[in-house]
VEXDREN-2710 file (C-alpha; in Angstrom, 1 decimal):
% VEXDREN-2710
k/r/px/py/pz
1/MET/-18.6/11.7/5.9
2/SER/-17.9/8.1/6.1
3/PHE/-19.7/6.0/4.0
4/LEU/-18.3/2.3/4.9
5/GLU/-17.9/2.4/9.1
6/LEU/-17.1/-0.9/10.6
7/HIS/-16.6/-0.2/14.5
8/ALA/-15.4/-3.1/16.4
9/VAL/-14.9/-5.7/14.2
10/ARG/-14.0/-9.5/15.6
11/LYS/-13.8/-12.6/14.3
12/SER/-12.2/-15.5/15.6
13/TYR/-11.9/-19.3/13.6
14/GLY/-11.2/-21.9/17.1
15/PRO/-8.5/-20.2/18.8
16/ALA/-7.2/-18.2/15.9
17/VAL/-8.2/-14.4/16.2
18/ALA/-8.0/-13.3/12.7
19/LEU/-9.6/-9.6/13.5
20/ALA/-9.1/-8.4/17.2
21/GLY/-11.3/-5.3/17.3
22/VAL/-11.2/-3.7/13.8
23/ASP/-12.4/0.1/13.1
24/LEU/-12.4/1.5/10.1
25/HIS/-13.8/4.5/8.3
26/VAL/-13.8/4.8/4.5
27/PRO/-15.4/8.2/2.4
28/ALA/-16.9/8.2/-0.1
29/GLY/-15.5/7.8/-3.3
30/SER/-12.2/7.8/-1.7
31/ARG/-9.9/4.6/-2.6
32/THR/-8.4/2.9/0.2
33/ALA/-5.8/-0.3/0.5
34/ILE/-5.9/-2.5/3.4
35/VAL/-2.1/-3.7/3.6
36/GLY/-0.3/-6.1/6.2
37/PRO/1.6/-9.7/6.1
38/SER/0.2/-12.9/4.9
39/GLY/-2.4/-14.1/8.2
40/SER/-2.1/-10.5/9.2
41/GLY/-6.5/-10.3/8.4
42/LYS/-6.9/-8.0/6.0
43/THR/-8.7/-10.6/3.7
44/THR/-11.5/-11.9/6.3
45/LEU/-11.8/-8.3/6.7
46/LEU/-12.8/-7.6/3.0
47/ARG/-14.7/-11.0/3.2
48/ILE/-17.3/-9.6/6.1
49/ILE/-17.3/-6.2/4.4
50/ALA/-18.5/-8.5/0.9
51/GLY/-21.2/-10.7/3.1
52/PHE/-18.9/-13.7/2.7
53/GLU/-18.4/-14.2/6.0
54/ALA/-20.1/-12.6/9.4
55/PRO/-18.3/-10.9/12.2
56/ASP/-18.4/-12.8/15.6
57/VAL/-19.6/-9.2/17.2
58/GLY/-18.8/-5.3/15.7
59/ARG/-21.3/-3.7/13.2
60/VAL/-20.7/-2.6/9.7
61/SER/-22.6/-0.1/7.4
62/LEU/-22.8/1.3/3.9
63/GLY/-23.8/4.6/3.4
64/GLY/-26.0/4.5/6.8
65/GLN/-27.2/1.1/6.2
66/PRO/-26.4/-1.7/8.6
67/LEU/-24.7/-4.5/6.8
68/ALA/-23.8/-6.6/10.1
69/ASP/-24.4/-6.8/13.8
70/GLY/-22.2/-9.8/14.7
71/PRO/-23.7/-12.7/13.4
72/ASN/-27.1/-11.0/11.9
73/ALA/-26.2/-9.6/8.1
74/VAL/-27.3/-8.6/5.2
75/PRO/-26.7/-11.3/2.1
76/ALA/-23.9/-10.7/0.1
77/HIS/-26.2/-10.2/-3.0
78/GLN/-28.1/-7.5/-1.5
79/ARG/-25.4/-5.6/-0.3
80/GLY/-24.7/-3.6/-3.6
81/ILE/-21.1/-4.8/-3.5
82/GLY/-18.7/-5.6/-6.2
83/PHE/-16.5/-7.8/-5.7
84/VAL/-13.2/-8.5/-7.9
85/PRO/-11.3/-11.4/-6.6
86/GLN/-7.3/-12.5/-7.3
87/GLU/-6.5/-13.3/-11.1
88/GLY/-10.3/-12.4/-12.2
89/ALA/-11.3/-16.0/-11.7
90/LEU/-13.5/-15.5/-15.6
91/PHE/-15.9/-18.0/-16.3
92/PRO/-13.9/-20.3/-18.5
93/HIS/-16.1/-21.7/-20.9
94/LEU/-18.5/-18.5/-21.4
95/SER/-17.3/-15.8/-23.7
96/VAL/-16.2/-12.2/-22.7
97/ALA/-19.9/-11.0/-23.7
98/ASP/-21.6/-13.7/-21.0
99/ASN/-18.8/-13.2/-18.7
100/VAL/-19.4/-9.5/-18.1
101/GLY/-23.4/-9.7/-18.5
102/PHE/-23.4/-12.7/-15.8
103/GLY/-25.3/-10.5/-13.5
104/LEU/-27.5/-8.8/-16.1
105/ALA/-30.9/-10.2/-16.6
106/ARG/-30.7/-12.3/-20.2
107/ASN/-34.0/-10.6/-21.7
108/ALA/-33.3/-6.8/-20.5
109/PRO/-33.8/-4.8/-23.8
110/ASP/-30.5/-2.9/-23.3
111/ARG/-28.3/-5.9/-21.9
112/SER/-26.0/-5.6/-25.3
113/GLN/-25.5/-1.9/-25.1
114/ARG/-24.8/-1.9/-21.6
115/ILE/-22.3/-5.1/-22.4
116/THR/-20.5/-2.6/-25.2
117/GLU/-20.8/0.1/-22.5
118/LEU/-18.9/-1.3/-20.1
119/MET/-16.4/-2.8/-22.6
120/ARG/-15.1/0.7/-23.4
121/MET/-15.5/1.7/-19.7
122/VAL/-12.7/-0.8/-19.3
123/ALA/-11.0/0.3/-22.1
124/LEU/-11.4/-2.7/-23.9
125/ASP/-12.1/-3.1/-27.5
126/PRO/-16.1/-4.8/-27.6
127/ALA/-14.7/-6.7/-30.8
128/MET/-13.5/-9.0/-28.0
129/LEU/-17.0/-9.7/-26.6
130/THR/-16.7/-13.0/-28.9
131/ARG/-13.4/-14.3/-27.3
132/ARG/-13.3/-16.9/-24.6
133/PRO/-10.9/-15.9/-21.6
134/HIS/-8.0/-17.7/-22.4
135/GLU/-7.6/-16.1/-25.5
136/LEU/-6.9/-12.7/-23.9
137/SER/-4.1/-10.7/-21.8
138/GLY/-3.4/-10.8/-18.0
139/GLY/-4.5/-7.5/-18.2
140/GLN/-7.5/-8.0/-20.3
141/GLN/-8.7/-10.3/-18.2
142/GLN/-8.4/-8.2/-14.9
143/ARG/-10.1/-5.7/-16.9
144/VAL/-12.9/-7.8/-17.9
145/ALA/-13.6/-8.7/-14.6
146/LEU/-13.8/-5.4/-13.6
147/ALA/-16.7/-4.5/-16.1
148/ARG/-18.3/-7.6/-14.8
149/ALA/-18.2/-6.2/-11.3
150/LEU/-19.3/-2.9/-12.4
151/ALA/-22.1/-4.3/-14.4
152/GLN/-24.7/-4.1/-11.5
153/ARG/-23.6/-0.4/-10.7
154/PRO/-22.2/-1.3/-7.3
155/ARG/-21.9/1.1/-4.2
156/LEU/-18.5/-0.1/-2.9
157/MET/-16.0/-1.9/-5.0
158/LEU/-13.6/-4.6/-2.9
159/LEU/-10.8/-5.4/-5.1
160/ASP/-8.5/-8.7/-3.7
161/GLU/-4.8/-8.7/-5.0
162/PRO/-6.1/-8.4/-8.6
163/PHE/-3.3/-7.4/-9.9
164/SER/-0.7/-10.2/-8.0
165/ALA/-0.8/-12.8/-11.0
166/LEU/0.7/-9.9/-13.5
167/ASP/4.1/-9.2/-14.9
168/THR/6.2/-6.2/-13.0
169/GLY/5.1/-3.7/-16.1
170/LEU/1.4/-4.9/-16.6
171/ARG/0.9/-5.1/-12.8
172/ALA/1.3/-0.6/-12.8
173/SER/-0.1/-0.1/-15.8
174/THR/-3.2/-2.0/-15.1
175/ARG/-3.4/-0.4/-11.5
176/LYS/-3.3/3.1/-12.5
177/ALA/-5.9/2.6/-15.2
178/VAL/-7.9/1.1/-12.8
179/ALA/-7.5/3.7/-10.3
180/GLN/-8.4/5.9/-13.2
181/LEU/-11.5/4.5/-13.9
182/LEU/-13.0/3.8/-10.9
183/GLY/-11.7/7.6/-9.9
184/ALA/-13.8/8.8/-12.6
185/ALA/-17.0/6.7/-11.7
186/GLY/-17.0/8.0/-8.5
187/ILE/-17.0/4.7/-7.0
188/THR/-15.6/3.6/-3.3
189/THR/-13.1/1.4/-3.4
190/ILE/-11.1/-0.9/-0.9
191/LEU/-7.9/-2.9/-2.3
192/VAL/-6.2/-5.5/-0.5
193/THR/-2.5/-6.6/-1.1
194/HIS/0.4/-7.5/0.3
195/ASP/2.2/-5.1/-1.9
196/GLN/3.1/-1.9/0.0
197/ALA/4.5/0.3/-3.4
198/GLU/1.3/-1.0/-4.8
199/ALA/-0.7/0.4/-1.6
200/LEU/0.7/3.6/-1.6
201/SER/0.3/3.8/-5.1
202/PHE/-3.1/3.3/-5.3
203/ALA/-5.0/4.7/-2.3
204/ASP/-6.2/7.7/-1.0
205/GLN/-6.1/6.4/2.2
206/VAL/-3.7/3.5/3.2
207/ALA/-5.0/0.6/6.4
208/VAL/-1.8/-1.3/7.8
209/MET/-3.3/-4.4/8.9
210/ARG/-0.7/-6.3/12.0
211/ALA/-2.3/-9.1/14.0
212/GLY/-5.6/-8.5/13.4
213/ARG/-5.8/-4.9/14.1
214/LEU/-5.1/-2.1/12.3
215/ALA/-2.2/-0.9/13.5
216/GLN/-2.4/2.7/11.7
217/VAL/-5.2/4.4/9.4
218/GLY/-4.2/7.8/7.3
219/PRO/-2.7/9.4/3.6
220/PRO/-0.1/7.3/2.2
221/HIS/2.5/9.9/2.3
222/ALA/1.7/10.3/6.5
223/LEU/2.2/6.4/6.7
224/TYR/5.6/6.6/4.7
225/LEU/7.0/9.9/6.3
226/ARG/5.6/9.5/10.1
227/PRO/4.8/6.2/10.7
228/VAL/3.3/5.6/14.0
229/ASP/6.0/2.8/15.0
230/PRO/8.9/1.1/14.0
231/ALA/7.2/-2.3/12.8
232/THR/5.3/0.0/10.5
233/ALA/7.9/1.8/9.0
234/GLN/10.0/-1.5/8.3
235/PHE/6.9/-3.2/6.5
236/LEU/5.7/0.0/4.5
237/GLY/9.6/0.3/3.2
238/GLU/13.3/0.5/3.9
239/THR/14.1/1.9/6.9
240/ILE/17.5/3.4/8.8
241/VAL/16.5/3.3/12.8
242/LEU/18.8/5.3/15.0
243/PRO/19.3/6.3/19.0
244/ALA/19.5/9.7/19.1
245/GLN/19.6/12.6/21.4
246/ILE/16.3/15.6/20.9
247/ASN/16.5/19.1/21.3
248/GLN/14.4/21.6/19.7
249/GLY/14.0/19.7/16.6
250/TRP/17.6/18.6/16.1
251/ALA/18.7/14.9/16.4
252/THR/22.5/14.4/17.3
253/CYS/23.0/10.1/16.4
254/ALA/26.3/8.6/14.8
255/LEU/25.4/10.9/11.1
256/GLY/25.7/13.9/13.7
257/VAL/23.3/16.7/13.8
258/ILE/20.3/16.6/11.5
259/ALA/16.5/18.1/11.6
260/ALA/14.2/15.7/13.1
261/ASN/10.0/16.7/12.6
262/ASP/9.5/17.0/16.7
263/PRO/10.2/20.2/18.1
264/GLN/8.9/19.7/21.6
265/ARG/10.7/16.5/22.6
266/LYS/13.8/16.5/24.5
267/GLY/16.0/13.4/25.1
268/ALA/16.8/10.2/24.3
269/VAL/14.5/9.1/21.4
270/GLN/14.7/6.9/18.3
271/ILE/14.8/8.0/14.4
272/MET/14.1/6.9/11.4
273/LEU/15.5/7.8/7.9
274/ARG/14.2/6.3/4.4
275/PRO/16.9/5.1/2.0
276/GLU/16.4/7.7/0.0
277/GLN/17.3/10.9/1.8
278/PHE/20.7/10.3/2.2
279/HIS/23.2/12.3/-1.0
280/LEU/26.7/10.7/-1.1
281/THR/29.4/13.6/-2.4
282/PRO/32.9/11.8/-3.0
283/VAL/35.6/13.1/0.2
284/PRO/37.9/15.6/-2.0
285/ALA/41.0/15.0/-2.6
286/ASP/42.4/17.4/0.5
287/PRO/40.3/16.6/3.4
288/LEU/41.3/20.0/4.9
289/ASP/38.3/21.4/2.5
290/LEU/35.9/19.1/4.7
291/ASP/33.6/20.6/6.9
292/GLY/35.1/19.3/10.9
293/GLU/31.5/17.7/11.3
294/ALA/31.4/16.1/8.5
295/CYS/30.1/12.6/8.3
296/LEU/32.0/10.0/6.1
297/GLY/31.8/6.6/5.1
298/VAL/33.0/3.9/2.6
299/VAL/30.9/1.8/0.0
300/GLU/30.9/-1.5/0.7
301/GLU/28.5/-3.0/-1.7
302/VAL/26.3/-1.2/-4.9
303/ASP/23.4/-2.8/-5.9
304/PHE/22.9/-2.3/-9.9
305/GLY/19.0/-1.7/-10.3
306/GLY/18.8/0.5/-12.8
307/ALA/16.9/4.0/-12.1
308/LEU/17.7/3.5/-8.7
309/CYS/20.4/1.6/-6.9
310/GLY/20.9/0.6/-3.3
311/LEU/24.6/1.3/-1.7
312/THR/25.8/0.0/1.6
313/VAL/28.2/2.1/3.5
314/ARG/29.9/1.8/6.4
315/LEU/30.4/4.7/8.7
316/LEU/33.7/5.8/9.4
317/GLY/34.7/7.1/12.9
318/ASP/33.6/6.5/16.6
319/ALA/29.7/5.6/14.9
320/GLN/31.5/2.6/13.2
321/ALA/31.1/0.6/15.9
322/ALA/27.6/1.4/17.0
323/THR/26.0/1.7/13.7
324/ALA/25.1/-1.3/11.2
325/PRO/26.1/-0.1/7.8
326/LEU/24.1/2.3/5.7
327/LEU/21.4/1.4/3.0
328/VAL/21.2/4.1/0.7
329/ARG/19.2/4.5/-2.7
330/SER/20.6/6.8/-5.3
331/PRO/19.9/7.7/-8.8
332/ALA/22.8/5.5/-11.1
333/ILE/24.2/8.6/-12.6
334/HIS/25.7/9.2/-9.1
335/ILE/26.7/6.1/-8.1
336/PRO/30.2/6.4/-6.5
337/PRO/32.4/2.8/-6.6
338/VAL/33.3/0.1/-4.4
339/GLY/35.9/1.4/-1.6
340/ALA/35.1/5.2/-2.2
341/THR/35.2/7.0/0.8
342/VAL/32.3/9.7/0.7
343/GLN/30.5/12.6/2.2
344/ILE/27.0/11.8/4.0
345/THR/24.4/14.4/4.3
346/VAL/20.9/13.7/4.8
347/GLN/17.7/15.2/3.0
348/GLY/14.6/16.5/4.6
349/GLN/13.7/15.6/8.5
350/ALA/14.0/12.3/10.5
351/HIS/11.2/11.3/11.9
352/VAL/11.0/10.2/15.5
353/PHE/9.1/7.7/17.2
354/SER/7.0/8.6/20.3
355/ALA/8.6/7.1/23.2
356/ALA/5.7/4.1/23.4
357/ASP/6.1/3.1/20.4
358/VAL/9.7/1.9/20.5
END
């Protein structure tokens, strides 16, 4: 059952259309990531859910309670929604304790106990309560901001690119800790981000925005492996899109005959593969050992990236003229040198785009 529902939400700023009719359903207790390029409308959508702005038309409801019907909207402070902005936005002149307890009544008998409880909830030592924000690391500041938002026991938590200012390692660990915390508390959460990897790893449901609309909504693995169109596929990660002829679940393309995920289609299609689906094998010294149908290529470039490396591979034979060099992702221990001739095999299935989406 949906906990948060948006129906036909539209918002314009003068002639600029920010949201062009958004429908979104968020299940209770779930984590949804809204991802899209700059200017796609994701922050506007978050602000409308929070109550900082009202839609021009459309409806928003939370737990069956109407929050907005066009410009008629419940004020933000009456919605029971927590909000963590980018970089935390802590009050620099207040202590950590006063930041965490900012929304709590100062004369509440259990105020200090509640603040300590919130610190432990976000895995911070209560000994930090006397510090000021500038005395904390970036990850600690984000956790204090989260504790402040949790103080009101929100029904819904909104995170607006809260990890973007953190370095790579801290970003990943903080994101994981926040996801575990919110999941354990059963708090429905929406994360807005421009980072595709962050959206895929954080959420149970990912919504891809493009030009004020939701291009596709679904589980992370479904969007990554079965994107609705090439633009969505390319936004969620590196892709190889090839023309092919398909028949009974097999696609014939520049790479040979490979399995496809549509056994019903027949005829000309476009297929998608991810770089990690390619496996490279050095060509044996005796070419007679090769299958006559083998797809061969030459490694033109190696981009060493540690555990996972990028290789640019140019196809050999008739496929060379019709196909751009392939981007392949391979573990570092298996990468062939530049100039090596390799056999290319495909693991898993190619995704077939529908004719209407290419």
